[in-house]
C-alpha positions in Angstrom: 149.6 81.8 40.9 146.7 79.3 40.3 144.3 81.5 42.3 145.4 84.5 40.1 144.6 82.5 36.9 141.2 81.4 38.3 140.5 85.0 39.3 141.3 86.3 35.9 139.2 83.7 34.2 136.2 84.5 36.5 136.5 88.2 35.6 136.4 87.4 31.9 133.4 85.1 32.4 131.4 87.6 34.5 132.0 90.4 31.9 130.2 88.2 29.3 127.1 88.3 31.4 125.5 91.8 31.5 123.7 91.2 34.8 126.7 89.9 36.6 129.0 92.5 35.0 126.7 95.3 36.2 126.8 93.9 39.7 130.5 93.7 39.7 130.9 97.4 39.0 127.8 98.5 40.9 129.6 99.0 44.2 131.8 101.6 42.6 128.7 103.4 41.1 127.0 103.1 44.5 130.0 104.6 46.3 130.2 107.5 43.8 126.4 108.2 44.1 126.4 108.3 47.9 129.6 110.4 48.0 128.0 113.0 45.6 124.9 112.9 47.7 126.9 113.7 50.8 128.8 116.5 49.1 125.9 118.1 47.2 122.4 116.9 48.1 122.7 116.7 51.9 124.1 120.3 52.3 121.3 121.5 50.0 118.6 119.7 52.1 120.2 121.2 55.3 120.1 124.7 53.8 116.5 124.4 52.8 115.0 122.5 55.7 117.6 122.7 58.5 117.7 118.9 58.8 121.2 117.7 59.6 122.1 114.3 58.1 125.6 114.3 59.5 124.7 112.4 62.7 123.5 109.6 60.4 126.7 109.4 58.3 127.6 106.1 60.1 124.4 104.5 58.9 125.1 105.7 55.4 128.5 104.1 55.5 127.1 100.9 56.9 124.5 100.7 54.1 127.0 101.2 51.4 129.3 98.6 52.8 126.5 96.1 53.2 125.0 96.7 49.8 128.4 96.5 48.0 129.5 93.2 49.6 126.0 91.9 49.1 126.2 92.6 45.3 129.5 90.7 45.1 127.9 87.9 47.0 125.1 87.7 44.5 127.7 87.4 41.7 129.3 84.5 43.5 125.9 82.8 44.1 125.0 83.2 40.4 128.4 81.7 39.3 127.9 78.7 41.6 124.4 78.2 40.3 125.7 78.3 36.7 128.4 75.8 37.5 125.9 73.5 39.2 123.5 73.6 36.3 126.3 72.9 33.8 127.9 70.2 36.0 131.1 72.2 36.0 131.2 72.0 39.8 131.0 68.2 39.7 133.8 68.1 37.1 136.0 70.4 39.3 135.4 68.2 42.3 137.3 65.3 40.7 140.3 67.5 39.8 143.2 68.2 42.2 141.3 71.3 43.3 138.6 69.1 44.9 135.3 70.2 46.4 136.9 72.1 49.2 139.2 73.9 46.8 136.3 74.7 44.5 134.4 76.3 47.4 137.4 78.2 48.7 138.1 79.5 45.1 134.5 80.7 44.7 134.2 82.4 48.1 137.6 84.0 47.7 136.6 85.7 44.5 133.9 87.8 46.1 135.8 88.1 49.4 138.9 89.6 47.9 136.9 92.2 45.9 134.8 93.0 49.0 138.0 93.8 50.9 139.1 96.2 48.3 135.7 97.9 47.9 135.3 98.1 51.7 138.6 99.8 52.3 137.9 102.2 49.4 134.4 102.9 50.8 135.6 103.7 54.3 138.3 106.0 53.0 136.0 107.9 50.6 132.9 108.1 52.7 134.5 108.9 56.1 138.1 110.0 55.5 140.2 110.2 58.6 137.3 109.2 60.9 137.8 105.4 61.5 141.1 104.0 62.8 143.1 101.8 60.4 142.4 98.6 62.4 138.6 99.3 62.2 138.8 99.8 58.4 140.7 96.6 57.9 138.4 94.7 60.3 135.3 96.1 58.4 136.9 94.9 55.2 137.3 91.4 56.6 133.6 91.4 57.8 132.6 92.6 54.3 134.4 89.6 52.8 132.6 87.3 55.2 129.2 88.9 54.3 129.8 88.5 50.6 130.5 84.8 51.1 127.4 84.5 53.3 125.2 86.1 50.6 126.7 83.9 47.9 126.1 80.7 49.9 122.6 81.8 50.8 121.7 82.3 47.1 123.3 79.1 46.0 121.6 77.0 48.7 118.2 78.8 48.4 117.7 79.1 44.6 117.4 76.4 41.9 118.3 78.7 39.0 119.4 82.2 38.3 115.8 83.5 37.8 114.9 82.3 41.3 118.3 83.5 42.5 117.5 87.0 41.4 114.2 87.0 43.3 116.0 85.5 46.3 118.7 88.2 46.1 116.0 90.9 46.2 114.6 89.3 49.4 118.1 89.2 50.9 118.4 93.0 50.6 116.0 93.1 53.5 118.9 92.0 55.7 120.1 95.6 55.5 117.2 96.8 57.7 118.9 95.3 60.7 121.7 97.9 60.3 119.2 100.6 61.3 117.7 98.7 64.2 118.7 101.2 66.9 116.9 104.0 65.0 113.6 102.2 65.6 111.8 102.4 69.0 111.3 98.6 69.0 113.1 96.7 71.7 112.1 93.2 70.3 113.5 94.2 66.9 116.7 95.4 68.5 117.2 92.0 70.2 116.4 90.2 67.0 119.0 92.2 65.1 121.7 91.0 67.4 121.7 87.7 65.5 122.3 89.2 62.1 125.6 90.4 60.6 124.4 93.7 59.3 123.5 95.0 62.7 127.1 94.6 63.9 128.5 96.5 60.9 126.7 99.7 62.1 127.7 99.1 65.7 131.3 98.6 64.7 131.3 101.9 62.8 129.7 103.7 65.8 132.0 102.1 68.4 135.2 101.0 66.7 137.2 100.9 70.0 134.7 98.6 71.8 136.2 95.1 72.3 132.8 93.7 73.0 131.4 95.0 69.7 134.4 93.8 67.8 134.0 90.3 69.3 130.3 90.0 68.6 130.7 91.4 65.1 133.3 88.8 64.3 131.5 85.9 66.1 128.1 86.5 64.4 129.6 86.7 60.9 131.7 83.6 61.6 128.7 81.6 62.9 126.6 82.4 59.8 129.5 81.5 57.5 130.2 78.3 59.4 126.6 77.1 59.3 126.2 77.8 55.6 129.5 76.0 54.7 128.3 73.0 56.7 125.0 73.1 54.9 126.8 73.3 51.6 128.9 70.2 52.5 125.8 68.2 53.6 123.9 69.2 50.5 126.8 68.1 48.2 127.3 64.8 50.1 
């Protein structure tokens, strides 16, 4: 019940800020745009040029998932920066919620929305293609990724202006999702250490236990390291 109240208050607060409000609904706009592109633009390109984009549909899904959860992570990072600047985070740390409760509450906000958006994205973009377990697993990883982006922005930016610049730089992480399209072995090996690479691999090989394991492990390591960094910085 308490989490629901916090969630509702966060939504109201975000809607008052045009930038954060736009980022909150941007995943739905992104999903709509790419679905229309798949239905209308891609068949037109195929008719005119003979180029078939269908083999790359898994990369399109990965890009939409990564971008959507990344946007929600940016919202979380901005909220935490606002609360740090206004000393709200310090005030909440002395309440029964505590520092750990504050962090969990902030990360859950983006994570819960990421789960919903990820499930919707998988169903809309590739209906009947992925098994239910893979859809649910991708939604969990999307939740992790949103928390990762939020913590990266909070720990790397002093204010929202710098946070916006930092957020643009973090968009470059999406390039690792396309690593196996590039004929660069060193880049492929480098990509193994980034969460976005494993989102694509999981979509391509949903039944591979090894891919599932490494996808979860890499996301978890990133999240763990950033949480430890948060605690040390706050101490």
